[in-house]
N, C-alpha and C positions, 0 to 999 in steps of 0.2 A: 537515248540516255547512255546506252552502251558505247555509242560512237563518241560521246563527250568524255566519258571516262577514259576510253582508249586514247583520245587526243591528249588528255592531260598527262597520261602516263608517258606517251611519246615525247611530249614537250619536256617533261621532267628528265627523261633519258637524254634528250638532246642537250639539255643544260648541264649535264654532268661532263666533267673532263675525262680524259682517257683513263687516268688512274682510278677514278671513282667507278667508271663503268667496269673496269677489270675486277675491282673488289666486289662490286655488286654481282657480277657474273659468277665469280667464285662462290659467293654466298648462296646464290640461287642453285648452283650445281651441288653444293654441299647439302642444302635442304632437300633437293630432289633425290640425292643419293640416300639421305637418311630416310626419306619417305619410302624409297624402294627397298631398303635393307631392313627396316624395322619389323615388318611382318615375318620374314624368315627368321630373324634373330629371336623374336618372341616365341615363334613356333618351336625353334630349337631348344630354347630354355624350358618351355613347357614339356617337350619330349624328354629332356634330361630329368626333370622333376618326376615325370611319370615312371621313367626307367629306375630312378632311385627308389621310389615307392614300391615298384615291382620287385626290386632286388631285396628290399627289406622284408616284403611279404614272403618271398621264396625262402629267405633265411629262417623266418619263423616256422614255415611249413617243414623245412628240413629238420629243424630242432624237434618239432613235434613228432616227425617220423622216426627220428633217432630215439626218442623217449617212449615210443609206442610200446616196445617190448617191456620196458620197465614198468610203465603204467599198467599194462596187462598183468604183469607178474604181481604187482601190488593188489590189484583187484582180486586175483586168484588167492592171494594170501588172506585178504579180508574175508572172502567167501569161506575159505577153509577154517578160519578162526571162528566164524559164526557157526559153522557146523560143529566145530569142536566144543564150543561152549553150550551148544544145544544138548550134548551128551553129558549130562550132569554126573559128577562123581558121587558115588554112594558114600556112606560113612567111611572116613579115611582109615580108621582102625580096622574095620572089617575088610575094606578093599586091600589094604596092605597085608593083612593076615592071609587073605585068599591068594594073593600073588606069591607070598612067602611059601605057602604050602606047596605050590607048584614046583618050587625049587628045593623042597625038603628042608626048609629053614623054619625054626621056631622063634617067634617074637617074644620079647619080655619088656615090661615097663612101657606099655603103650600109653602115651600121655597126650590127650587132646589139648591144644593151645586155644586161648580165647579167640573167638571169631572177631573179624575186623571188617568194617565197611570201607571199601576203597572205591570212591566214585559210585558207579552203578554196579559194582561187583561186591560180593560177600566173600571174603577170604577165610578159608578154613585151613588149619594146619595141624600136624600131629608129629610127635617124635617117638621113636621106638628104639629098643636096644636088642642087639643080636649077639648073644654071648658065644664064644668059642665056635666060630663059623669059618668055613673055608673061603678063600678069596673068590673062587669060581662061582659058587652059589650066590655070593653077594653081587658080583658083576651081572649075573643072569637076572637077579632080582631087580637091579637098577634098570636094566634094559626092558624088562617086562613092564615096569611102572611107566617108563617114558613112552613106550609103544602101546599102551593100553587103549588108546583112543579117547581117554578122558583128559580134560584140561588140568593135568597134574604136572608138577615140577618138583625136582629134588632141590631143596634149599639148604640142606645140611648133611654132611657126612663126615664121620670121624672114625679113624682106625686106631686101635691100641693093640700093640703086638708085644705081649709080656713074656712070651716063651718061644723057643725055636719051633719051626714047623709052620704048616699052613693052618694056623688057628689064630683068629683075630676076635677081639671084642669090638663090635661096630655099633655106633650110634647114628641113626638115620632120621632125617626130617624131610617130610614132603608137605606140599601145600596144593590147594586147588582154589579156583575162583568160580563162584556161582554167579551167573549173570542175572541181575534183578530185573523185574518187569518195568520198574520206574527208576528214574535217575535220582540219586541221593547226593547231597552236598556234604554229608557228614565226613566222608573220607577226605575231602579237600580242606575242611575246617580244621582237622587235627593234623594236617601236614603230611598225610600218608598217600597223597596222589601219585608219588613217584613209583609206588609199588605196582600200579596198574600196568605200566609199560613192561613190567617183568613177568606178567602173568603167564606168557607162553615160554619165555626164554630161560627162566631160572632152572 
């Protein structure tokens, strides 16, 4: 059977003229070259794709490495905030009066402001007046409040200087946030959610 097929092929070849034989030879050579070159070309394309994927992966890893310090810093800040809110501030009037006594300052007109639910935090605030007080004791009082270790912030300060010398009438407001055990949606419903982000920084 193979001999018959071979004979038919030979007869067909012999029936071709010179030009047809040359074209057929060129076509056969092209097919043979394509068959030989296709595997290396496919392998090269595959390797290029793998290299591209590896480059992209290395780029992602490099970015993660660059952000590692920032992510670590954010985690430290979050942990510090959790510890800060765990140290609940006592009654703000009493707290501020205690800090003022350390600086030899007397408070007047201590006014508690209405409490406000802000997300899962309860915001408390108070305003006080300090009549005829020197600038240095006021600065020291502000520093002691901020550095007290409680989640407190100064949200209002007003100086009135009616006479020459180091004597001022000062109005001061501070606030604190108490972290609640459960999450509340009240603060969001009344549009006060923006205050939460200012719990530490005010």
